SEBA-408555 format. One record per residue (C-alpha): x, y, z; residue number from 1. Coordinates in nm, 2 decimals. Example, Ala and Ser with C-alpha at 12.3 -4.5 7.8 and 13.67 -1.06 7.14 Angstrom:
2
((1.23,-0.45,0.78),1)
((1.37,-0.11,0.71),2)
This chain:
269
((-0.89,-0.15,-0.75),1)
((-0.72,0.13,-0.94),2)
((-0.36,0.23,-1.01),3)
((-0.12,0.21,-0.72),4)
((-0.15,-0.16,-0.63),5)
((0.22,-0.24,-0.68),6)
((0.37,-0.57,-0.78),7)
((0.24,-0.92,-0.78),8)
((0.16,-1.06,-0.44),9)
((0.35,-1.38,-0.49),10)
((0.67,-1.19,-0.56),11)
((0.68,-1.03,-0.22),12)
((0.82,-1.16,0.10),13)
((0.63,-1.21,0.43),14)
((0.55,-1.44,0.72),15)
((0.35,-1.75,0.64),16)
((0.21,-2.05,0.82),17)
((0.08,-2.38,0.68),18)
((-0.13,-2.62,0.89),19)
((-0.25,-2.97,0.79),20)
((-0.60,-3.05,0.90),21)
((-0.85,-3.33,0.86),22)
((-1.13,-3.28,0.61),23)
((-1.39,-3.02,0.73),24)
((-1.76,-3.07,0.75),25)
((-1.95,-2.81,0.55),26)
((-2.30,-2.90,0.67),27)
((-2.54,-2.61,0.60),28)
((-2.24,-2.42,0.45),29)
((-2.16,-2.29,0.80),30)
((-1.94,-1.98,0.81),31)
((-1.63,-1.98,1.03),32)
((-1.52,-1.70,1.26),33)
((-1.37,-1.50,0.97),34)
((-1.70,-1.48,0.79),35)
((-1.57,-1.70,0.50),36)
((-1.77,-2.00,0.39),37)
((-1.55,-2.30,0.45),38)
((-1.70,-2.47,0.14),39)
((-1.50,-2.23,-0.07),40)
((-1.17,-2.39,0.04),41)
((-1.29,-2.74,0.14),42)
((-1.06,-3.04,0.10),43)
((-0.90,-3.34,0.27),44)
((-0.59,-3.13,0.33),45)
((-0.61,-2.77,0.42),46)
((-0.36,-2.49,0.43),47)
((-0.38,-2.14,0.58),48)
((-0.12,-1.89,0.46),49)
((-0.07,-1.54,0.59),50)
((0.16,-1.30,0.41),51)
((0.23,-0.93,0.46),52)
((0.28,-0.76,0.12),53)
((0.41,-0.40,0.09),54)
((0.21,-0.20,-0.16),55)
((0.34,0.16,-0.22),56)
((0.55,0.10,0.10),57)
((0.24,0.03,0.30),58)
((0.22,-0.32,0.46),59)
((-0.09,-0.51,0.36),60)
((-0.19,-0.84,0.51),61)
((-0.32,-1.12,0.29),62)
((-0.46,-1.45,0.41),63)
((-0.52,-1.75,0.18),64)
((-0.72,-2.06,0.28),65)
((-0.67,-2.36,0.05),66)
((-0.81,-2.71,0.03),67)
((-0.67,-3.00,-0.16),68)
((-0.84,-3.33,-0.25),69)
((-0.80,-3.60,-0.51),70)
((-0.92,-3.52,-0.86),71)
((-0.75,-3.80,-1.06),72)
((-0.46,-4.04,-1.01),73)
((-0.22,-3.76,-1.11),74)
((-0.40,-3.44,-1.02),75)
((-0.53,-3.27,-0.70),76)
((-0.83,-3.05,-0.70),77)
((-0.75,-2.71,-0.54),78)
((-1.00,-2.47,-0.39),79)
((-0.86,-2.15,-0.25),80)
((-1.01,-1.83,-0.10),81)
((-0.82,-1.51,-0.05),82)
((-0.92,-1.28,0.23),83)
((-0.86,-0.93,0.08),84)
((-1.01,-0.72,0.36),85)
((-0.67,-0.60,0.46),86)
((-0.61,-0.47,0.11),87)
((-0.96,-0.32,0.11),88)
((-0.89,-0.13,0.43),89)
((-0.57,0.02,0.30),90)
((-0.70,0.07,-0.05),91)
((-0.79,0.44,-0.01),92)
((-0.44,0.52,0.11),93)
((-0.27,0.31,-0.15),94)
((-0.48,0.41,-0.45),95)
((-0.50,0.78,-0.40),96)
((-0.27,0.96,-0.63),97)
((-0.20,1.05,-1.00),98)
((-0.38,0.85,-1.26),99)
((-0.24,1.03,-1.57),100)
((0.03,1.30,-1.59),101)
((0.09,1.42,-1.95),102)
((0.16,1.76,-2.09),103)
((-0.21,1.79,-2.21),104)
((-0.39,1.62,-1.92),105)
((-0.33,1.55,-1.55),106)
((-0.58,1.34,-1.36),107)
((-0.55,1.28,-0.98),108)
((-0.76,1.03,-0.79),109)
((-0.88,1.06,-0.43),110)
((-1.02,0.72,-0.32),111)
((-1.26,0.73,-0.03),112)
((-1.41,0.38,0.00),113)
((-1.39,0.03,-0.14),114)
((-1.68,-0.21,-0.09),115)
((-1.75,-0.56,-0.22),116)
((-2.09,-0.62,-0.37),117)
((-2.15,-0.99,-0.47),118)
((-1.89,-1.06,-0.73),119)
((-1.79,-0.70,-0.80),120)
((-1.60,-0.43,-0.61),121)
((-1.73,-0.07,-0.59),122)
((-1.47,0.20,-0.56),123)
((-1.59,0.54,-0.45),124)
((-1.40,0.87,-0.47),125)
((-1.33,1.17,-0.68),126)
((-1.11,1.27,-0.98),127)
((-0.95,1.61,-1.02),128)
((-0.86,1.69,-1.39),129)
((-0.65,1.96,-1.53),130)
((-0.63,2.03,-1.90),131)
((-0.32,2.22,-2.01),132)
((-0.13,2.33,-2.32),133)
((0.20,2.15,-2.39),134)
((0.52,2.34,-2.38),135)
((0.79,2.27,-2.64),136)
((0.97,2.04,-2.40),137)
((0.64,1.83,-2.36),138)
((0.58,1.96,-2.01),139)
((0.24,2.10,-1.89),140)
((0.20,2.47,-1.96),141)
((-0.09,2.70,-1.94),142)
((-0.39,2.55,-1.77),143)
((-0.71,2.63,-1.97),144)
((-0.96,2.42,-1.77),145)
((-0.99,2.22,-1.45),146)
((-1.27,2.03,-1.28),147)
((-1.34,1.79,-1.00),148)
((-1.59,1.51,-1.05),149)
((-1.73,1.25,-0.81),150)
((-1.66,0.90,-0.93),151)
((-1.79,0.55,-0.87),152)
((-1.61,0.27,-1.05),153)
((-1.72,-0.10,-1.06),154)
((-1.44,-0.36,-1.10),155)
((-1.42,-0.74,-1.09),156)
((-1.16,-1.00,-1.13),157)
((-1.12,-1.31,-1.35),158)
((-0.87,-1.59,-1.35),159)
((-0.59,-1.55,-1.60),160)
((-0.30,-1.80,-1.57),161)
((-0.21,-1.84,-1.20),162)
((-0.35,-1.50,-1.10),163)
((-0.66,-1.29,-1.07),164)
((-0.67,-0.99,-1.30),165)
((-0.89,-0.70,-1.21),166)
((-1.07,-0.49,-1.47),167)
((-1.29,-0.18,-1.45),168)
((-1.64,-0.27,-1.57),169)
((-1.78,0.08,-1.56),170)
((-1.72,0.43,-1.42),171)
((-2.00,0.68,-1.33),172)
((-1.89,1.04,-1.31),173)
((-2.08,1.33,-1.15),174)
((-1.92,1.68,-1.22),175)
((-1.96,1.93,-0.94),176)
((-2.15,2.27,-0.96),177)
((-2.14,2.52,-1.25),178)
((-1.80,2.40,-1.37),179)
((-1.95,2.06,-1.39),180)
((-2.21,2.19,-1.63),181)
((-1.94,2.34,-1.85),182)
((-1.74,2.01,-1.82),183)
((-2.04,1.82,-1.97),184)
((-2.11,2.09,-2.23),185)
((-1.76,2.06,-2.38),186)
((-1.74,1.68,-2.36),187)
((-1.46,1.69,-2.10),188)
((-1.65,1.45,-1.86),189)
((-1.63,1.18,-2.13),190)
((-1.26,1.25,-2.17),191)
((-1.21,1.20,-1.80),192)
((-1.42,0.89,-1.80),193)
((-1.22,0.75,-2.09),194)
((-0.89,0.82,-1.91),195)
((-1.01,0.64,-1.60),196)
((-1.12,0.33,-1.80),197)
((-0.81,0.33,-2.02),198)
((-0.53,0.42,-1.77),199)
((-0.69,0.23,-1.48),200)
((-0.75,-0.07,-1.70),201)
((-0.39,-0.07,-1.82),202)
((-0.26,-0.06,-1.46),203)
((-0.48,-0.34,-1.34),204)
((-0.39,-0.57,-1.63),205)
((-0.02,-0.52,-1.55),206)
((-0.07,-0.58,-1.18),207)
((-0.27,-0.90,-1.11),208)
((-0.32,-1.05,-0.77),209)
((-0.17,-1.40,-0.75),210)
((-0.26,-1.64,-0.47),211)
((0.06,-1.71,-0.27),212)
((0.15,-2.06,-0.18),213)
((0.39,-2.18,0.09),214)
((0.73,-2.23,-0.07),215)
((0.69,-2.61,0.01),216)
((0.39,-2.62,-0.22),217)
((0.52,-2.43,-0.52),218)
((0.62,-2.75,-0.69),219)
((0.25,-2.84,-0.72),220)
((0.24,-2.58,-1.01),221)
((-0.14,-2.52,-0.98),222)
((-0.35,-2.44,-1.28),223)
((-0.64,-2.22,-1.19),224)
((-0.96,-2.28,-1.40),225)
((-1.22,-2.04,-1.26),226)
((-1.28,-1.78,-1.00),227)
((-1.31,-1.42,-0.92),228)
((-1.40,-1.16,-0.66),229)
((-1.64,-1.26,-0.39),230)
((-1.81,-1.06,-0.11),231)
((-1.71,-1.17,0.25),232)
((-1.99,-1.10,0.50),233)
((-2.14,-0.75,0.45),234)
((-1.92,-0.56,0.21),235)
((-1.59,-0.74,0.27),236)
((-1.36,-0.81,-0.02),237)
((-1.24,-1.16,-0.10),238)
((-1.16,-1.38,-0.40),239)
((-1.21,-1.75,-0.48),240)
((-1.02,-1.97,-0.72),241)
((-1.07,-2.33,-0.83),242)
((-0.80,-2.53,-1.01),243)
((-0.59,-2.84,-1.00),244)
((-0.23,-2.94,-0.92),245)
((0.02,-3.20,-1.02),246)
((0.06,-3.50,-0.79),247)
((0.32,-3.71,-0.97),248)
((0.54,-3.93,-0.75),249)
((0.83,-3.68,-0.78),250)
((0.61,-3.39,-0.68),251)
((0.47,-3.58,-0.38),252)
((0.82,-3.66,-0.25),253)
((0.91,-3.29,-0.27),254)
((0.59,-3.19,-0.09),255)
((0.65,-3.44,0.18),256)
((1.00,-3.32,0.23),257)
((0.86,-2.96,0.26),258)
((0.60,-3.08,0.52),259)
((0.88,-3.24,0.72),260)
((1.07,-2.91,0.72),261)
((0.75,-2.74,0.86),262)
((0.74,-3.00,1.14),263)
((0.40,-3.13,1.02),264)
((0.53,-3.48,0.92),265)
((0.80,-3.71,1.08),266)
((0.98,-3.96,0.86),267)
((1.10,-4.29,1.00),268)
((1.48,-4.32,1.03),269)
């Protein structure tokens, strides 16, 4: 995950569906047809939500599986798993583009592949850097050096508030050919690396991924306590969160009303 991801997922529109189910048996931690371990979203009541979120005008499907069960007389335990493989598939198209454009330095990313490995995400691509002199109007002027480097960045996410915030853990750059040797000699590789870590980190911090809930469940006001990126099957990207939600009498009445609107519950007249 690097610059280009767009706005928060929960602020975007899209189609959704919520389904009540009985509690699911997780014997032997069996995996369902999606390749996701059901224990990551187990609960007495389960919800599946699918939303299509536009990122850089590209529609990206998100699917969230959530399970609710009693935690205390006034709280529900919430386990949720986000299937981010739709985002993973579109990531090269979404993330390719300018990383930094100043009068002194312009860096452009070309993302080729995004792969989940355990609790991290590996982003593979290249970075093209141009170093220029500034004109008086602070626009790029004479280019005195340019280089292309192959890049592999490792990112991961952690829970902050009600969202998952991605951060870049490391970036490994390999300059190409003779120009690459010069790039290393003058310390420009380190400057490109610093730009990727700094500018990429700034963008990811400003654009967290927030698990969407059906409108009928927003009154639960969930508090996420832990979670992060998780690998789904071989190389697939997902994220798990664990938290709790309010179940005061007033909240329950609002949720039941929402479930009635969904056609899941029927009230006696």
